[in-house]
N, CA and C atoms as a LAMMPS dump frame, in Angstrom:
ITEM: TIMESTEP
0
ITEM: NUMBER OF ATOMS
297
ITEM: BOX BOUNDS ff ff ff
-5.0000000000000000e+02 5.0000000000000000e+02
-5.0000000000000000e+02 5.0000000000000000e+02
-5.0000000000000000e+02 5.0000000000000000e+02
ITEM: ATOMS id mol type element x y z
1 1 1 N -237.238 -226.539 -139.715
2 1 2 C -236.833 -227.767 -140.162
3 1 3 C -238.258 -228.584 -140.418
4 2 1 N -238.343 -228.983 -141.639
5 2 2 C -239.529 -229.806 -141.837
6 2 3 C -239.289 -231.209 -141.543
7 3 1 N -240.337 -231.955 -141.235
8 3 2 C -240.278 -233.49 -141.012
9 3 3 C -241.536 -234.081 -141.698
10 4 1 N -241.142 -234.99 -142.56
11 4 2 C -242.21 -235.753 -143.208
12 4 3 C -242.983 -236.659 -142.339
13 5 1 N -242.268 -237.194 -141.317
14 5 2 C -242.673 -238.268 -140.564
15 5 3 C -242.137 -238.323 -139.217
16 6 1 N -242.722 -238.885 -138.271
17 6 2 C -242.264 -239.056 -136.884
18 6 3 C -242.612 -240.359 -136.374
19 7 1 N -241.716 -240.917 -135.556
20 7 2 C -241.974 -242.121 -134.85
21 7 3 C -241.726 -241.823 -133.478
22 8 1 N -242.63 -242.256 -132.515
23 8 2 C -242.36 -241.883 -131.217
24 8 3 C -242.445 -243.238 -130.458
25 9 1 N -241.441 -243.327 -129.412
26 9 2 C -241.441 -244.457 -128.531
27 9 3 C -241.704 -243.829 -127.008
28 10 1 N -241.373 -244.524 -126.099
29 10 2 C -241.751 -244.027 -124.69
30 10 3 C -240.977 -242.661 -124.419
31 11 1 N -239.754 -242.419 -124.756
32 11 2 C -239.089 -241.123 -124.46
33 11 3 C -238.308 -240.649 -125.636
34 12 1 N -238.433 -241.151 -126.808
35 12 2 C -237.663 -240.638 -127.864
36 12 3 C -238.624 -240.528 -129.05
37 13 1 N -238.225 -239.639 -130.032
38 13 2 C -238.988 -239.472 -131.308
39 13 3 C -237.891 -239.421 -132.323
40 14 1 N -238.251 -239.994 -133.401
41 14 2 C -237.384 -239.983 -134.659
42 14 3 C -238.009 -239.058 -135.636
43 15 1 N -237.181 -238.001 -135.898
44 15 2 C -237.732 -236.973 -136.867
45 15 3 C -236.915 -237.492 -138.221
46 16 1 N -237.708 -237.296 -139.311
47 16 2 C -237.259 -237.521 -140.676
48 16 3 C -237.125 -236.264 -141.356
49 17 1 N -235.908 -235.724 -141.59
50 17 2 C -235.526 -234.483 -142.217
51 17 3 C -235.819 -234.541 -143.653
52 18 1 N -235.889 -233.279 -144.239
53 18 2 C -235.958 -233.177 -145.703
54 18 3 C -235.01 -234.013 -146.555
55 19 1 N -233.853 -234.224 -146.13
56 19 2 C -232.745 -234.939 -146.833
57 19 3 C -232.897 -236.424 -146.512
58 20 1 N -234.129 -236.901 -145.932
59 20 2 C -234.297 -238.24 -145.576
60 20 3 C -233.359 -238.669 -144.41
61 21 1 N -232.7 -237.776 -143.771
62 21 2 C -231.824 -238.222 -142.582
63 21 3 C -232.803 -238.281 -141.384
64 22 1 N -232.562 -239.53 -140.693
65 22 2 C -233.284 -239.66 -139.543
66 22 3 C -232.497 -239.148 -138.238
67 23 1 N -233.252 -238.458 -137.334
68 23 2 C -232.62 -237.901 -136.341
69 23 3 C -233.293 -238.325 -135.001
70 24 1 N -232.641 -239.139 -134.176
71 24 2 C -233.185 -239.656 -132.987
72 24 3 C -233.085 -238.506 -131.953
73 25 1 N -234.308 -238.215 -131.318
74 25 2 C -234.385 -237.221 -130.322
75 25 3 C -234.921 -237.562 -128.993
76 26 1 N -234.327 -237.173 -127.976
77 26 2 C -234.938 -237.422 -126.52
78 26 3 C -236.103 -236.365 -126.405
79 27 1 N -237.168 -236.887 -125.772
80 27 2 C -238.268 -235.933 -125.346
81 27 3 C -237.94 -235.323 -124.003
82 28 1 N -237.612 -233.944 -124.112
83 28 2 C -237.403 -233.423 -122.823
84 28 3 C -238.46 -233.065 -122.033
85 29 1 N -239.511 -232.658 -122.676
86 29 2 C -240.858 -232.221 -122.017
87 29 3 C -242.036 -232.172 -123.13
88 30 1 N -243.17 -232.515 -122.667
89 30 2 C -244.29 -232.215 -123.446
90 30 3 C -245.223 -231.3 -122.489
91 31 1 N -245.63 -230.176 -122.86
92 31 2 C -246.249 -229.317 -121.938
93 31 3 C -247.252 -228.42 -122.78
94 32 1 N -248.299 -227.973 -121.978
95 32 2 C -249.381 -227.092 -122.549
96 32 3 C -249.022 -225.681 -122.351
97 33 1 N -249.514 -224.811 -123.41
98 33 2 C -249.497 -223.506 -123.16
99 33 3 C -250.715 -222.954 -123.989
100 34 1 N -251.581 -222.241 -123.31
101 34 2 C -252.958 -221.802 -123.656
102 34 3 C -253.638 -223.154 -124.107
103 35 1 N -254.196 -223.179 -125.447
104 35 2 C -254.927 -224.334 -125.753
105 35 3 C -254.051 -225.358 -126.603
106 36 1 N -252.829 -225.168 -126.645
107 36 2 C -252.015 -226.041 -127.426
108 36 3 C -251.024 -226.713 -126.612
109 37 1 N -250.572 -227.974 -127.039
110 37 2 C -249.453 -228.68 -126.45
111 37 3 C -248.245 -228.433 -127.307
112 38 1 N -247.079 -228.651 -126.631
113 38 2 C -245.826 -228.48 -127.422
114 38 3 C -244.883 -229.423 -126.801
115 39 1 N -243.864 -229.916 -127.628
116 39 2 C -242.803 -230.794 -127.191
117 39 3 C -241.536 -230.097 -127.407
118 40 1 N -240.646 -230.43 -126.322
119 40 2 C -239.125 -229.962 -126.521
120 40 3 C -238.274 -231.215 -126.779
121 41 1 N -237.575 -231.231 -127.844
122 41 2 C -236.682 -232.386 -128.197
123 41 3 C -235.254 -231.987 -128.296
124 42 1 N -234.386 -232.968 -127.822
125 42 2 C -232.92 -232.744 -127.907
126 42 3 C -232.329 -233.835 -128.737
127 43 1 N -231.682 -233.55 -129.833
128 43 2 C -231.054 -234.503 -130.762
129 43 3 C -230.085 -235.421 -129.906
130 44 1 N -230.047 -236.697 -130.123
131 44 2 C -229.112 -237.508 -129.394
132 44 3 C -227.622 -237.415 -129.938
133 45 1 N -227.624 -237.065 -131.161
134 45 2 C -226.307 -236.766 -131.878
135 45 3 C -226.251 -235.331 -132.382
136 46 1 N -225.224 -234.603 -132.553
137 46 2 C -225.09 -233.326 -133.12
138 46 3 C -225.652 -233.463 -134.575
139 47 1 N -226.398 -232.361 -135.032
140 47 2 C -226.893 -232.292 -136.4
141 47 3 C -225.995 -231.204 -137.138
142 48 1 N -225.573 -231.501 -138.268
143 48 2 C -224.894 -230.422 -139.068
144 48 3 C -225.707 -229.187 -139.11
145 49 1 N -225.055 -227.989 -138.952
146 49 2 C -225.675 -226.821 -139.05
147 49 3 C -226.465 -226.328 -137.7
148 50 1 N -226.463 -227.17 -136.747
149 50 2 C -227.028 -226.781 -135.429
150 50 3 C -225.942 -226.83 -134.252
151 51 1 N -226.029 -225.973 -133.382
152 51 2 C -225.224 -225.997 -132.246
153 51 3 C -225.364 -227.166 -131.389
154 52 1 N -224.408 -227.823 -130.811
155 52 2 C -224.573 -228.817 -129.831
156 52 3 C -225.321 -228.376 -128.62
157 53 1 N -226.296 -229.058 -128.175
158 53 2 C -227.09 -228.788 -127.108
159 53 3 C -228.252 -227.903 -127.283
160 54 1 N -228.434 -227.76 -128.67
161 54 2 C -229.562 -226.94 -129.079
162 54 3 C -230.828 -227.792 -129.178
163 55 1 N -231.963 -227.28 -128.596
164 55 2 C -233.109 -228.185 -128.575
165 55 3 C -234.223 -227.613 -129.711
166 56 1 N -235.013 -228.396 -129.953
167 56 2 C -236.106 -228.043 -130.985
168 56 3 C -237.446 -227.961 -130.248
169 57 1 N -238.249 -227.098 -130.578
170 57 2 C -239.631 -226.944 -130.123
171 57 3 C -240.679 -227.162 -131.2
172 58 1 N -241.664 -227.94 -131.003
173 58 2 C -242.676 -228.248 -131.996
174 58 3 C -243.993 -228.08 -131.401
175 59 1 N -245.084 -227.813 -132.057
176 59 2 C -246.437 -228.017 -131.669
177 59 3 C -246.665 -229.481 -131.565
178 60 1 N -247.393 -229.99 -130.751
179 60 2 C -247.575 -231.439 -130.457
180 60 3 C -249.086 -231.844 -130.357
181 61 1 N -249.525 -232.875 -131.041
182 61 2 C -250.884 -233.37 -130.956
183 61 3 C -250.851 -234.753 -131.08
184 62 1 N -251.591 -235.485 -130.166
185 62 2 C -251.753 -236.886 -130.136
186 62 3 C -253.148 -237.283 -129.891
187 63 1 N -253.582 -238.318 -130.653
188 63 2 C -254.911 -238.876 -130.39
189 63 3 C -254.905 -240.18 -129.586
190 64 1 N -253.702 -240.415 -128.963
191 64 2 C -253.454 -241.706 -128.221
192 64 3 C -252.685 -242.601 -128.954
193 65 1 N -252.752 -242.661 -130.381
194 65 2 C -252.1 -243.617 -131.122
195 65 3 C -251.153 -242.973 -132.088
196 66 1 N -251.573 -241.897 -132.693
197 66 2 C -250.712 -241.088 -133.649
198 66 3 C -250.25 -239.869 -133.043
199 67 1 N -248.995 -239.465 -133.257
200 67 2 C -248.532 -238.235 -132.852
201 67 3 C -248.22 -237.351 -133.944
202 68 1 N -248.553 -236.116 -133.972
203 68 2 C -248.288 -235.101 -135.12
204 68 3 C -247.458 -233.855 -134.555
205 69 1 N -246.405 -233.694 -135.16
206 69 2 C -245.551 -232.489 -134.824
207 69 3 C -245.802 -231.492 -135.822
208 70 1 N -245.863 -230.19 -135.492
209 70 2 C -245.961 -229.142 -136.469
210 70 3 C -245.015 -228.009 -136.091
211 71 1 N -244.636 -227.283 -137.122
212 71 2 C -243.809 -226.123 -136.806
213 71 3 C -244.54 -224.993 -136.065
214 72 1 N -243.748 -224.351 -135.277
215 72 2 C -244.311 -223.097 -134.599
216 72 3 C -244.301 -221.967 -135.586
217 73 1 N -245.27 -221.381 -135.97
218 73 2 C -245.314 -220.39 -136.979
219 73 3 C -244.756 -219.075 -136.871
220 74 1 N -245.176 -218.406 -135.699
221 74 2 C -244.734 -217.084 -135.393
222 74 3 C -243.692 -216.882 -134.474
223 75 1 N -242.999 -215.738 -134.539
224 75 2 C -241.863 -215.57 -133.565
225 75 3 C -242.451 -215.226 -132.182
226 76 1 N -243.612 -214.715 -132.203
227 76 2 C -244.304 -214.405 -130.79
228 76 3 C -244.631 -215.709 -130.069
229 77 1 N -245.146 -216.637 -130.897
230 77 2 C -245.697 -218.147 -130.351
231 77 3 C -244.313 -218.809 -129.927
232 78 1 N -243.236 -218.673 -130.681
233 78 2 C -242.041 -219.299 -130.375
234 78 3 C -241.41 -218.799 -129.123
235 79 1 N -241.3 -217.386 -128.996
236 79 2 C -240.916 -216.988 -127.77
237 79 3 C -241.568 -217.331 -126.489
238 80 1 N -242.981 -217.24 -126.682
239 80 2 C -243.913 -217.76 -125.403
240 80 3 C -243.51 -219.214 -125.138
241 81 1 N -243.407 -220.019 -126.112
242 81 2 C -243.169 -221.489 -125.862
243 81 3 C -241.663 -221.704 -125.203
244 82 1 N -240.646 -221.009 -125.879
245 82 2 C -239.4 -220.998 -125.344
246 82 3 C -239.423 -220.621 -123.783
247 83 1 N -240.016 -219.462 -123.624
248 83 2 C -240.147 -218.93 -122.145
249 83 3 C -240.736 -220.118 -121.233
250 84 1 N -241.83 -220.631 -121.662
251 84 2 C -242.517 -221.629 -120.831
252 84 3 C -241.657 -222.788 -120.617
253 85 1 N -240.941 -223.326 -121.62
254 85 2 C -239.883 -224.42 -121.454
255 85 3 C -238.799 -224.135 -120.599
256 86 1 N -238.27 -222.95 -120.555
257 86 2 C -237.176 -222.533 -119.775
258 86 3 C -237.552 -222.497 -118.375
259 87 1 N -238.934 -222.011 -118.072
260 87 2 C -239.507 -222.016 -116.812
261 87 3 C -239.486 -223.41 -116.276
262 88 1 N -239.924 -224.336 -117.082
263 88 2 C -240.013 -225.728 -116.63
264 88 3 C -238.649 -226.349 -116.245
265 89 1 N -237.679 -225.905 -117.178
266 89 2 C -236.307 -226.449 -116.924
267 89 3 C -235.901 -225.87 -115.51
268 90 1 N -236.05 -224.537 -115.196
269 90 2 C -235.654 -224.04 -113.939
270 90 3 C -236.39 -224.714 -112.87
271 91 1 N -237.681 -225.041 -112.884
272 91 2 C -238.388 -225.642 -111.819
273 91 3 C -237.822 -227.159 -111.68
274 92 1 N -237.519 -227.781 -112.758
275 92 2 C -237.051 -229.121 -112.645
276 92 3 C -235.56 -229.073 -112.023
277 93 1 N -234.821 -228.167 -112.394
278 93 2 C -233.467 -228.128 -111.743
279 93 3 C -233.614 -227.835 -110.112
280 94 1 N -234.563 -226.916 -109.894
281 94 2 C -234.783 -226.532 -108.507
282 94 3 C -235.425 -227.837 -107.779
283 95 1 N -236.296 -228.553 -108.473
284 95 2 C -236.809 -229.715 -107.788
285 95 3 C -235.802 -230.813 -107.575
286 96 1 N -234.807 -230.959 -108.448
287 96 2 C -233.803 -232.103 -108.315
288 96 3 C -232.934 -231.638 -107.386
289 97 1 N -232.568 -230.339 -107.114
290 97 2 C -231.606 -229.806 -106.145
291 97 3 C -232.071 -230.071 -104.704
292 98 1 N -233.537 -230.092 -104.543
293 98 2 C -234.043 -230.31 -103.303
294 98 3 C -234.311 -231.739 -102.844
295 99 1 N -233.938 -232.64 -103.636
296 99 2 C -234.205 -234.033 -103.299
297 99 3 C -233.222 -234.569 -102.344
């Protein structure tokens, strides 16, 4: 999915898809892996062609004012990022259960 533009607020990002459709997404997590940061996004409403509950992973960069998302290029990188995010989810669920 390409995105020409993004807008970020405290905990949401608006993606602008190729067809100029805006998709409001909740930020599930921003996390580092090796030397790169990544962001996991969950669309607030179902997107045609995607399963409900499917999340998106992007490379994430911020200079404090501007945020840039870019696609994860390789399958190996995607799998590493997905594994890291799922570890975070497991830890988060574990932490929430112990409160």
